[in-house]
C-alpha positions, 0 to 999 in steps of 0.5 A: 465552388466546382463539384469536385469540391463538394464531393471531396467536402463530402466524403470529408464529413463522411471520414469525421463521423466514421471516426467519431463513430469508432469512438462511440463502438470502443467507448461502449465496447469497454464501458465495463473494462477497470480503469479504462478512459472514454475517448471523444472525437472532436471536430475542427473546421477546414476552411480554403480560402475563397477569391471573388464570388467563388466559394471554394469548400473546404472540410472537417478536421477531426482530434481524437481526445482521451479524457484520461483525468476524469475520474471513474466511479469506485466500485468495491470487491472482497480482494484487498489486492484490488487497488483503486486511486481515489484523486490524481495519479496512476499506477506505475507497471511494466510489461514481461520485458521490463518496460514502464508504463502507468495505468488506474486499472488496479485489478491485481492478484498474484502470479505463481511467483506472488508477485501482483499482477493485473488483468492485462498481465502488467506487474505493480511496481513499489519500492522495497522497504528491504533498506529501511524507509524508501524514498521515490526518485522524483522524476524516473522508475529508477530503484522501483521493483515488482511487489510481491506478496508470497510468502517472505519466510517466518520472522521471529522477533526477539524480546527487548521491553516489557511490564512487571507490575505487582504488589510485594506484601508490606508485612513480609519478614525479612530474609535472615539466610542467603540472598538469592542473588548469592546462587547458595543452595541455601537462599530463599526468596520471599516471592517468586514469578516467572516470565516468557521472554524470546531469543533472536532465534524466537525460542522461549525462555524463561526468566525466573524472578525472585523477590526477597525483603531485606529491609524495611521497604526494601527489597532485591530483584534476582533474575535467573534463566529457568532451565539451569535451576536445580532439580527439585530445588531453585537453587542453586542455578547453574550459573549466576543471576542475569541481573539484579536491582535493590527495589526501595519503596516509600514508607507512606504511600507503599510507591517504588521509588527506585530504580527508575529506569526499570532492570536490563536483563542479558537474554541468553542468545537474545537481547538485552530485556528492559523490564519496567517496574515502575508500576510495583507498589508495597501494601498491606496485602499479600503478592499480586500479580497486576501486569506482567507483558513482553514483547517478542514472539516465536517463529510465525508465517504470514496470516494476510497482507494489506495495503494503506492509503499512503501505499505502505504494503504490510505483512501482518503475521500469526502471531499479531506482528507486521512487516513492512514490505513495499510502498507503491508510489504514483506517478503523475504528469502536468496534463494526463490528458495528453499521455499517449494510450496504448492497449491494455488500458497503460499510458505513456509518455508524449511531448505533451504531456509534460515531465513524469512526476513521482511521488507517494499516496496523498503528498504533493496533490496526489490522491489516495490508495483504496484497497480493495476498491476498482475504478470503473470506466467514465463511459456514460452509456446514455451519452455514448448512444446519443452520440452514435445516433447523430452521427449516423444521421450527419453520415447520411447527410454527408452522403446526401452531398456526395451523392447530390454532387455525383448527380450533377457530374453525371449530368455535366459528362453528359451534356455534350452527348 
């Protein structure tokens, strides 16, 4: 073994331990960084073939690996825009230049434009519901856009469905004059109720429902727009009825026998409103409204935004309605630990990581999205301190090898003196 080879091997050992200490330093510094994945230095021997009794010392090679696939503990927060992944997968984010990356760091907050951005300045990407329920691009980032939870404007929902349940008095007199459906000034209804519905712009439309007994176990219902009622009296309205129907009841049970499909009402400026009447009865008591319900709402703004486990971003409005805004996908590769690590806790594909695979949370082995939580780093401080002490001692030992080689070299050089 040459003295030069001995010294070279000592330097190789010191460089290897210096690399290990560098990864330990990074791990300790980022032990509280959301979504950080610990790095480790792996050693492999470098052997130089020896001939005869002459041994040639080699050295040590180092390879830095990052435990990207190892999940960190979840830490729950009070912010619904903080996101964590429970299981496999990565969020897709992009920088200010529009370059896509993968990350597990989900500390997102809205910026001035309402776009969700994390602490490293990367924007969360998702598929919009603007054109209907989205589908993923299986092997690429196509179709993704920045997830924005800015005020989407007011929303008004026209009325389309409702329910009217009431009891009509079985002992009511049969009408002898003009029926309400004729809109005659002398028409008189047996019973009357009013119902609020909404047109396409969210304006309230008051409907008057007139019930009149026309024969035994038979009633007529006529629906009018209350805004057209005559001053001081309901009839005549300025226009004819919006809908009419004949109700028939079973003489034995008092249950409604027809119509079976409810009543379709053309709401002025709105949609066709179907009101179910199957709960109507004719019993020996007074007129009683049991349940009067209509969907639709007046214009209202967003009250809150929530993100479900399947990645769907919902906007909840002040009136109780909700709207699907985006769906957040997850990305994965065959070998996550082979991804290239970049500043900001983001990753990009490499030749060894495998191809990109996109899907929605909960499908194809992907994990679920947890709102109001963050993934801690997977660094174990005790383990890192142990590695640091071990590397320090190994570095010192390798330095002694180099120092011994240097001393022997001095002896060799001084032989001629």
